[in-house]
Chimera marker file (.cmm) of the C-alpha trace (Angstrom):
<marker_set name="trace">
<marker id="1" x="111.734" y="67.379" z="141.051" r="1" g="1" b="0" radius="0.5"/>
<marker id="2" x="110.238" y="70.342" z="139.561" r="1" g="1" b="0" radius="0.5"/>
<marker id="3" x="108.256" y="73.420" z="141.218" r="1" g="1" b="0" radius="0.5"/>
<marker id="4" x="104.956" y="74.477" z="139.845" r="1" g="1" b="0" radius="0.5"/>
<marker id="5" x="105.860" y="78.248" z="139.343" r="1" g="1" b="0" radius="0.5"/>
<marker id="6" x="109.326" y="77.597" z="138.190" r="1" g="1" b="0" radius="0.5"/>
<marker id="7" x="108.296" y="76.090" z="134.553" r="1" g="1" b="0" radius="0.5"/>
<marker id="8" x="108.664" y="78.607" z="132.012" r="1" g="1" b="0" radius="0.5"/>
<marker id="9" x="106.278" y="77.052" z="129.884" r="1" g="1" b="0" radius="0.5"/>
<marker id="10" x="103.566" y="78.633" z="132.986" r="1" g="1" b="0" radius="0.5"/>
<marker id="11" x="105.135" y="82.360" z="132.984" r="1" g="1" b="0" radius="0.5"/>
<marker id="12" x="104.752" y="82.460" z="129.431" r="1" g="1" b="0" radius="0.5"/>
<marker id="13" x="100.773" y="81.115" z="129.518" r="1" g="1" b="0" radius="0.5"/>
<marker id="14" x="100.217" y="84.386" z="132.495" r="1" g="1" b="0" radius="0.5"/>
<marker id="15" x="101.859" y="86.837" z="130.208" r="1" g="1" b="0" radius="0.5"/>
<marker id="16" x="99.726" y="85.109" z="127.239" r="1" g="1" b="0" radius="0.5"/>
<marker id="17" x="96.465" y="85.418" z="129.293" r="1" g="1" b="0" radius="0.5"/>
<marker id="18" x="96.588" y="89.205" z="129.763" r="1" g="1" b="0" radius="0.5"/>
<marker id="19" x="96.981" y="89.955" z="126.078" r="1" g="1" b="0" radius="0.5"/>
<marker id="20" x="94.483" y="87.146" z="125.326" r="1" g="1" b="0" radius="0.5"/>
<marker id="21" x="91.649" y="89.638" z="127.730" r="1" g="1" b="0" radius="0.5"/>
<marker id="22" x="92.914" y="92.694" z="124.894" r="1" g="1" b="0" radius="0.5"/>
<marker id="23" x="92.459" y="90.305" z="122.389" r="1" g="1" b="0" radius="0.5"/>
<marker id="24" x="89.004" y="88.905" z="123.725" r="1" g="1" b="0" radius="0.5"/>
<marker id="25" x="87.513" y="92.010" z="124.101" r="1" g="1" b="0" radius="0.5"/>
<marker id="26" x="88.457" y="93.545" z="120.732" r="1" g="1" b="0" radius="0.5"/>
<marker id="27" x="86.968" y="90.184" z="118.805" r="1" g="1" b="0" radius="0.5"/>
<marker id="28" x="83.639" y="90.813" z="121.038" r="1" g="1" b="0" radius="0.5"/>
<marker id="29" x="83.475" y="94.522" z="120.069" r="1" g="1" b="0" radius="0.5"/>
<marker id="30" x="83.899" y="93.314" z="116.264" r="1" g="1" b="0" radius="0.5"/>
<marker id="31" x="81.090" y="90.275" z="116.709" r="1" g="1" b="0" radius="0.5"/>
<marker id="32" x="78.947" y="92.780" z="118.153" r="1" g="1" b="0" radius="0.5"/>
<marker id="33" x="79.649" y="95.714" z="115.379" r="1" g="1" b="0" radius="0.5"/>
<marker id="34" x="79.115" y="92.499" z="112.290" r="1" g="1" b="0" radius="0.5"/>
<marker id="35" x="76.041" y="91.501" z="114.236" r="1" g="1" b="0" radius="0.5"/>
<marker id="36" x="74.497" y="94.834" z="114.219" r="1" g="1" b="0" radius="0.5"/>
<marker id="37" x="75.741" y="94.757" z="110.351" r="1" g="1" b="0" radius="0.5"/>
<marker id="38" x="73.802" y="91.752" z="109.635" r="1" g="1" b="0" radius="0.5"/>
<marker id="39" x="70.634" y="92.820" z="111.526" r="1" g="1" b="0" radius="0.5"/>
<marker id="40" x="70.927" y="95.706" z="109.734" r="1" g="1" b="0" radius="0.5"/>
<marker id="41" x="71.544" y="94.682" z="106.210" r="1" g="1" b="0" radius="0.5"/>
<marker id="42" x="68.908" y="91.682" z="106.557" r="1" g="1" b="0" radius="0.5"/>
<marker id="43" x="66.047" y="94.419" z="107.665" r="1" g="1" b="0" radius="0.5"/>
<marker id="44" x="66.506" y="96.477" z="104.609" r="1" g="1" b="0" radius="0.5"/>
<marker id="45" x="66.582" y="93.540" z="102.199" r="1" g="1" b="0" radius="0.5"/>
<marker id="46" x="63.236" y="92.582" z="103.325" r="1" g="1" b="0" radius="0.5"/>
<marker id="47" x="62.108" y="96.162" z="102.904" r="1" g="1" b="0" radius="0.5"/>
<marker id="48" x="63.316" y="95.634" z="99.542" r="1" g="1" b="0" radius="0.5"/>
<marker id="49" x="62.020" y="92.367" z="99.027" r="1" g="1" b="0" radius="0.5"/>
<marker id="50" x="58.520" y="93.727" z="99.532" r="1" g="1" b="0" radius="0.5"/>
<marker id="51" x="58.849" y="96.661" z="97.116" r="1" g="1" b="0" radius="0.5"/>
<marker id="52" x="60.003" y="93.953" z="94.848" r="1" g="1" b="0" radius="0.5"/>
<marker id="53" x="57.088" y="92.155" z="94.933" r="1" g="1" b="0" radius="0.5"/>
<marker id="54" x="54.803" y="95.440" z="95.081" r="1" g="1" b="0" radius="0.5"/>
<marker id="55" x="56.126" y="96.351" z="91.927" r="1" g="1" b="0" radius="0.5"/>
<marker id="56" x="55.987" y="93.122" z="90.101" r="1" g="1" b="0" radius="0.5"/>
<marker id="57" x="52.162" y="92.888" z="91.271" r="1" g="1" b="0" radius="0.5"/>
<marker id="58" x="51.669" y="96.601" z="89.186" r="1" g="1" b="0" radius="0.5"/>
<marker id="59" x="52.225" y="98.991" z="91.961" r="1" g="1" b="0" radius="0.5"/>
<marker id="60" x="53.241" y="101.749" z="91.237" r="1" g="1" b="0" radius="0.5"/>
<marker id="61" x="56.960" y="102.972" z="91.208" r="1" g="1" b="0" radius="0.5"/>
<marker id="62" x="56.377" y="106.187" z="92.815" r="1" g="1" b="0" radius="0.5"/>
<marker id="63" x="55.098" y="104.438" z="95.697" r="1" g="1" b="0" radius="0.5"/>
<marker id="64" x="58.138" y="102.117" z="96.103" r="1" g="1" b="0" radius="0.5"/>
<marker id="65" x="60.578" y="104.987" z="95.633" r="1" g="1" b="0" radius="0.5"/>
<marker id="66" x="58.780" y="106.834" z="98.713" r="1" g="1" b="0" radius="0.5"/>
<marker id="67" x="58.726" y="103.599" z="100.558" r="1" g="1" b="0" radius="0.5"/>
<marker id="68" x="62.710" y="103.109" z="99.641" r="1" g="1" b="0" radius="0.5"/>
<marker id="69" x="63.352" y="106.576" z="100.727" r="1" g="1" b="0" radius="0.5"/>
<marker id="70" x="61.922" y="106.103" z="104.114" r="1" g="1" b="0" radius="0.5"/>
<marker id="71" x="64.242" y="103.295" z="104.896" r="1" g="1" b="0" radius="0.5"/>
<marker id="72" x="67.662" y="105.702" z="103.748" r="1" g="1" b="0" radius="0.5"/>
<marker id="73" x="68.692" y="106.280" z="107.151" r="1" g="1" b="0" radius="0.5"/>
<marker id="74" x="68.915" y="102.543" z="107.479" r="1" g="1" b="0" radius="0.5"/>
<marker id="75" x="71.061" y="102.665" z="104.844" r="1" g="1" b="0" radius="0.5"/>
<marker id="76" x="73.705" y="104.846" z="106.104" r="1" g="1" b="0" radius="0.5"/>
<marker id="77" x="73.256" y="103.040" z="109.651" r="1" g="1" b="0" radius="0.5"/>
<marker id="78" x="74.566" y="100.145" z="107.454" r="1" g="1" b="0" radius="0.5"/>
<marker id="79" x="77.380" y="102.205" z="106.205" r="1" g="1" b="0" radius="0.5"/>
<marker id="80" x="78.791" y="103.669" z="109.185" r="1" g="1" b="0" radius="0.5"/>
<marker id="81" x="78.714" y="100.334" z="110.828" r="1" g="1" b="0" radius="0.5"/>
<marker id="82" x="80.811" y="99.095" z="107.687" r="1" g="1" b="0" radius="0.5"/>
<marker id="83" x="83.345" y="101.782" z="108.420" r="1" g="1" b="0" radius="0.5"/>
<marker id="84" x="84.208" y="101.643" z="111.997" r="1" g="1" b="0" radius="0.5"/>
<marker id="85" x="84.322" y="97.772" z="111.170" r="1" g="1" b="0" radius="0.5"/>
<link id1="1" id2="2" r="1" g="1" b="0" radius="0.2"/>
<link id1="2" id2="3" r="1" g="1" b="0" radius="0.2"/>
<link id1="3" id2="4" r="1" g="1" b="0" radius="0.2"/>
<link id1="4" id2="5" r="1" g="1" b="0" radius="0.2"/>
<link id1="5" id2="6" r="1" g="1" b="0" radius="0.2"/>
<link id1="6" id2="7" r="1" g="1" b="0" radius="0.2"/>
<link id1="7" id2="8" r="1" g="1" b="0" radius="0.2"/>
<link id1="8" id2="9" r="1" g="1" b="0" radius="0.2"/>
<link id1="9" id2="10" r="1" g="1" b="0" radius="0.2"/>
<link id1="10" id2="11" r="1" g="1" b="0" radius="0.2"/>
<link id1="11" id2="12" r="1" g="1" b="0" radius="0.2"/>
<link id1="12" id2="13" r="1" g="1" b="0" radius="0.2"/>
<link id1="13" id2="14" r="1" g="1" b="0" radius="0.2"/>
<link id1="14" id2="15" r="1" g="1" b="0" radius="0.2"/>
<link id1="15" id2="16" r="1" g="1" b="0" radius="0.2"/>
<link id1="16" id2="17" r="1" g="1" b="0" radius="0.2"/>
<link id1="17" id2="18" r="1" g="1" b="0" radius="0.2"/>
<link id1="18" id2="19" r="1" g="1" b="0" radius="0.2"/>
<link id1="19" id2="20" r="1" g="1" b="0" radius="0.2"/>
<link id1="20" id2="21" r="1" g="1" b="0" radius="0.2"/>
<link id1="21" id2="22" r="1" g="1" b="0" radius="0.2"/>
<link id1="22" id2="23" r="1" g="1" b="0" radius="0.2"/>
<link id1="23" id2="24" r="1" g="1" b="0" radius="0.2"/>
<link id1="24" id2="25" r="1" g="1" b="0" radius="0.2"/>
<link id1="25" id2="26" r="1" g="1" b="0" radius="0.2"/>
<link id1="26" id2="27" r="1" g="1" b="0" radius="0.2"/>
<link id1="27" id2="28" r="1" g="1" b="0" radius="0.2"/>
<link id1="28" id2="29" r="1" g="1" b="0" radius="0.2"/>
<link id1="29" id2="30" r="1" g="1" b="0" radius="0.2"/>
<link id1="30" id2="31" r="1" g="1" b="0" radius="0.2"/>
<link id1="31" id2="32" r="1" g="1" b="0" radius="0.2"/>
<link id1="32" id2="33" r="1" g="1" b="0" radius="0.2"/>
<link id1="33" id2="34" r="1" g="1" b="0" radius="0.2"/>
<link id1="34" id2="35" r="1" g="1" b="0" radius="0.2"/>
<link id1="35" id2="36" r="1" g="1" b="0" radius="0.2"/>
<link id1="36" id2="37" r="1" g="1" b="0" radius="0.2"/>
<link id1="37" id2="38" r="1" g="1" b="0" radius="0.2"/>
<link id1="38" id2="39" r="1" g="1" b="0" radius="0.2"/>
<link id1="39" id2="40" r="1" g="1" b="0" radius="0.2"/>
<link id1="40" id2="41" r="1" g="1" b="0" radius="0.2"/>
<link id1="41" id2="42" r="1" g="1" b="0" radius="0.2"/>
<link id1="42" id2="43" r="1" g="1" b="0" radius="0.2"/>
<link id1="43" id2="44" r="1" g="1" b="0" radius="0.2"/>
<link id1="44" id2="45" r="1" g="1" b="0" radius="0.2"/>
<link id1="45" id2="46" r="1" g="1" b="0" radius="0.2"/>
<link id1="46" id2="47" r="1" g="1" b="0" radius="0.2"/>
<link id1="47" id2="48" r="1" g="1" b="0" radius="0.2"/>
<link id1="48" id2="49" r="1" g="1" b="0" radius="0.2"/>
<link id1="49" id2="50" r="1" g="1" b="0" radius="0.2"/>
<link id1="50" id2="51" r="1" g="1" b="0" radius="0.2"/>
<link id1="51" id2="52" r="1" g="1" b="0" radius="0.2"/>
<link id1="52" id2="53" r="1" g="1" b="0" radius="0.2"/>
<link id1="53" id2="54" r="1" g="1" b="0" radius="0.2"/>
<link id1="54" id2="55" r="1" g="1" b="0" radius="0.2"/>
<link id1="55" id2="56" r="1" g="1" b="0" radius="0.2"/>
<link id1="56" id2="57" r="1" g="1" b="0" radius="0.2"/>
<link id1="57" id2="58" r="1" g="1" b="0" radius="0.2"/>
<link id1="58" id2="59" r="1" g="1" b="0" radius="0.2"/>
<link id1="59" id2="60" r="1" g="1" b="0" radius="0.2"/>
<link id1="60" id2="61" r="1" g="1" b="0" radius="0.2"/>
<link id1="61" id2="62" r="1" g="1" b="0" radius="0.2"/>
<link id1="62" id2="63" r="1" g="1" b="0" radius="0.2"/>
<link id1="63" id2="64" r="1" g="1" b="0" radius="0.2"/>
<link id1="64" id2="65" r="1" g="1" b="0" radius="0.2"/>
<link id1="65" id2="66" r="1" g="1" b="0" radius="0.2"/>
<link id1="66" id2="67" r="1" g="1" b="0" radius="0.2"/>
<link id1="67" id2="68" r="1" g="1" b="0" radius="0.2"/>
<link id1="68" id2="69" r="1" g="1" b="0" radius="0.2"/>
<link id1="69" id2="70" r="1" g="1" b="0" radius="0.2"/>
<link id1="70" id2="71" r="1" g="1" b="0" radius="0.2"/>
<link id1="71" id2="72" r="1" g="1" b="0" radius="0.2"/>
<link id1="72" id2="73" r="1" g="1" b="0" radius="0.2"/>
<link id1="73" id2="74" r="1" g="1" b="0" radius="0.2"/>
<link id1="74" id2="75" r="1" g="1" b="0" radius="0.2"/>
<link id1="75" id2="76" r="1" g="1" b="0" radius="0.2"/>
<link id1="76" id2="77" r="1" g="1" b="0" radius="0.2"/>
<link id1="77" id2="78" r="1" g="1" b="0" radius="0.2"/>
<link id1="78" id2="79" r="1" g="1" b="0" radius="0.2"/>
<link id1="79" id2="80" r="1" g="1" b="0" radius="0.2"/>
<link id1="80" id2="81" r="1" g="1" b="0" radius="0.2"/>
<link id1="81" id2="82" r="1" g="1" b="0" radius="0.2"/>
<link id1="82" id2="83" r="1" g="1" b="0" radius="0.2"/>
<link id1="83" id2="84" r="1" g="1" b="0" radius="0.2"/>
<link id1="84" id2="85" r="1" g="1" b="0" radius="0.2"/>
</marker_set>
């Protein structure tokens, strides 16, 4: 009869579990980064869609440019998040 603790597969699982906790932490961090990028990109896309709608409705292009300039920090944030990925 085999002892449970003497099984080489059990020993292998223990060492993999230790590695999995590091891998899990890395994957969770990457998931958070991707979610932040997605969230920021969706917000910026909504702004662009609104400005396109205003321009098609005859709004002055200067107003659209000014409105989009307000969102430059958001574009920089998206770029920074993507670079950190």
